N, C-alpha and C positions, 0 to 999 in steps of 0.2 A: 905416652903410654896409653892414653885413651883411644888413640887411633888403632893401636894393635889389638886392644880389647874388642873393638867393634869389628875388626877384620876376622878375629877368631870366632866371634859369635856368628858372623855372616857365614863363615866356612861351615860351622856346625849346622846352621840352619839349612844351607844348601845340601849338606849330607843327609839331613833328616828328610827333606823334600824328595831327594833322589831315592832314598831307601823306601819311603812311602809309595812312590810311584812304582818301584820295582815290586813291592809287596802286593799291590793291587793290579798288576799288569794284566792278569787274566780277566778281571772284571772290566777294565778299560777296553780291552780287545773285544769283549762281547758287546759292549755298548757301541763301539765303532762299527763292528760288522752289522749289528742290528740297524743302526742308522743308515748305513750304506745300502742294505737290503730294502729298507723303507723307501729310500730315494729312487732306487732302480724300479721297484714294483709300482710306485705311485702312478705313473702314466697309464699302466695297464688297468689299474683300478678305476681311474678317471674315465678311460674308454669304455669299460663295462658299465659304468654308471650312466653313460650317455645313451645306451641302447634303450629303445622304446618298443614295447609290444602293446599296441593300442594306446591305452592311457597309463599303462603300468611301466614303471621304471624300477630297476633293481636298486636296493639301498646299498650303503657302503659295506655293511656286514656281508651281504650276499656277494658283492663284488670281490671282497677280500677272500671269501671262501672259494670262489671260482678261480681266482688268479693263483691260488696256492697249489 
């Protein structure tokens, strides 16, 4: 009997996790797309930061604003 109880509790726990994942799917998708965009744009930002004009180098914020 104890084995059936743990199986039933596991089933409902899996259902709860799946329902929660379904409920927050828009937020998860936004986080995924944002992370993917950051990975794709990161080399361009690094390239802009390596540019030198005399002794001046653009900072990360300026590189981000130029790459967008």
